[in-house]
C-alpha positions as a Markdown table, in Angstrom:
| # | Residue | x | y | z |
|---|---|---|---|---|
| 1 | Met | 0.0 | 0.0 | 0.0 |
| 2 | Ser | 1.1 | 3.5 | -0.7 |
| 3 | Gly | 0.1 | 7.0 | 0.5 |
| 4 | Cys | -2.5 | 9.2 | -1.1 |
| 5 | Thr | -5.0 | 11.9 | -0.3 |
| 6 | Cys | -8.2 | 10.8 | 1.5 |
| 7 | Pro | -11.3 | 11.6 | -0.5 |
| 8 | Ile | -13.3 | 12.3 | 2.7 |
| 9 | Ser | -11.0 | 14.2 | 5.0 |
| 10 | Lys | -9.0 | 15.7 | 2.2 |
| 11 | Arg | -5.7 | 15.1 | 4.1 |
| 12 | Leu | -2.6 | 13.3 | 2.9 |
| 13 | Gly | -2.1 | 10.2 | 4.9 |
| 14 | Ala | -4.6 | 7.7 | 3.5 |
| 15 | Arg | -3.2 | 4.4 | 2.0 |
| 16 | Trp | -4.2 | 2.8 | -1.3 |
| 17 | Gly | -3.8 | -0.7 | -2.7 |
| 18 | Val | -5.0 | -2.9 | -5.5 |
| 19 | Ser | -7.5 | -5.7 | -4.8 |
| 20 | Lys | -6.4 | -9.2 | -5.1 |
| 21 | Gly | -9.5 | -10.2 | -7.0 |
| 22 | Gly | -9.6 | -10.8 | -10.8 |
| 23 | Ala | -10.4 | -7.1 | -11.6 |
| 24 | Gly | -7.5 | -5.7 | -9.7 |
| 25 | Arg | -9.3 | -2.5 | -8.8 |
| 26 | Val | -8.0 | 0.2 | -6.5 |
| 27 | Tyr | -9.1 | 0.8 | -2.9 |
| 28 | Ile | -8.3 | 3.6 | -0.4 |
| 29 | Val | -8.3 | 3.2 | 3.4 |
| 30 | Cys | -7.9 | 6.2 | 5.7 |
| 31 | Ser | -6.9 | 5.5 | 9.3 |
| 32 | Leu | -6.3 | 9.2 | 10.2 |
| 33 | Pro | -7.9 | 10.3 | 13.5 |
| 34 | Gly | -11.5 | 11.2 | 13.0 |
| 35 | Cys | -11.9 | 9.6 | 9.5 |
| 36 | Gly | -11.7 | 5.9 | 9.0 |
| 37 | Ala | -13.0 | 6.0 | 5.4 |
| 38 | Gln | -12.9 | 2.9 | 3.1 |
| 39 | Ile | -13.3 | 3.6 | -0.6 |
| 40 | Phe | -13.6 | 0.7 | -3.1 |
| 41 | Ala | -13.9 | 1.0 | -6.9 |
| 42 | Arg | -16.7 | -1.2 | -8.2 |
| 43 | Ser | -16.2 | -0.4 | -11.9 |
| 44 | Asp | -13.4 | 0.3 | -14.3 |
| 45 | Asp | -14.6 | 3.9 | -14.6 |
| 46 | Ala | -14.6 | 4.4 | -10.9 |
| 47 | Asp | -11.1 | 2.8 | -10.7 |
| 48 | Glu | -9.7 | 5.2 | -13.2 |
| 49 | Arg | -11.3 | 8.2 | -11.6 |
| 50 | Ile | -9.9 | 7.3 | -8.1 |
| 51 | Arg | -6.4 | 6.7 | -9.5 |
| 52 | Asp | -6.4 | 9.9 | -11.5 |
| 53 | Thr | -7.9 | 12.1 | -8.7 |
| 54 | Phe | -6.4 | 10.8 | -5.5 |
| 55 | Ile | -3.4 | 8.6 | -6.3 |
| 56 | Ala | -1.7 | 10.3 | -9.3 |
| 57 | Gly | -1.8 | 13.6 | -7.5 |
| 58 | Ala | -0.1 | 12.1 | -4.4 |
| 59 | Ala | 2.6 | 10.5 | -6.6 |
| 60 | Leu | 3.3 | 13.8 | -8.3 |
| 61 | Ala | 3.5 | 15.7 | -5.0 |
| 62 | Ala | 5.9 | 13.1 | -3.6 |
| 63 | Ala | 8.1 | 13.4 | -6.7 |
| 64 | Glu | 8.3 | 17.2 | -6.5 |
| 65 | His | 11.3 | 18.8 | -4.7 |
| 66 | Asn | 12.8 | 22.2 | -4.5 |
| 67 | Val | 15.5 | 23.0 | -6.9 |
| 68 | Thr | 17.7 | 26.1 | -6.6 |
| 69 | Gly | 20.0 | 27.5 | -9.3 |
| 70 | Gly | 20.2 | 26.5 | -12.9 |
| 71 | Ala | 20.5 | 23.1 | -14.4 |
| 72 | Pro | 23.9 | 21.4 | -14.0 |
| 73 | Val | 26.2 | 21.4 | -17.0 |
| 74 | Gln | 26.9 | 18.0 | -18.6 |
| 75 | Thr | 30.5 | 17.5 | -19.7 |
| 76 | Glu | 32.8 | 14.6 | -20.8 |
| 77 | Thr | 35.1 | 13.0 | -18.3 |
| 78 | Ala | 38.9 | 13.2 | -18.5 |
| 79 | Glu | 38.9 | 9.6 | -19.6 |
| 80 | Gly | 36.6 | 10.5 | -22.4 |
| 81 | Gly | 33.4 | 9.0 | -23.7 |
| 82 | Leu | 31.3 | 8.9 | -20.6 |
| 83 | Met | 29.3 | 11.9 | -19.4 |
| 84 | Ala | 29.4 | 13.3 | -15.9 |
| 85 | Trp | 27.7 | 16.1 | -14.1 |
| 86 | Asp | 29.8 | 19.1 | -13.0 |
| 87 | Asn | 28.8 | 20.4 | -9.5 |
């Protein structure tokens, strides 16, 4: 299971997983204090909407990070051929 935004409490901290049944649809379980929601996709359309709305957004937020300065410059190494990043 991985983290995502709870559809009910709107807080990051819920967990999602994929059912072990033949359809392999997504479910969300929120164990945050005061919530306890359980969301199960019962159709392919619902599965897709849950993944796009609550899971993909959490994955993008987790992948984001602050970057300062410009992009590093890529140069060849002294040995030649291979590329290395200058700091």
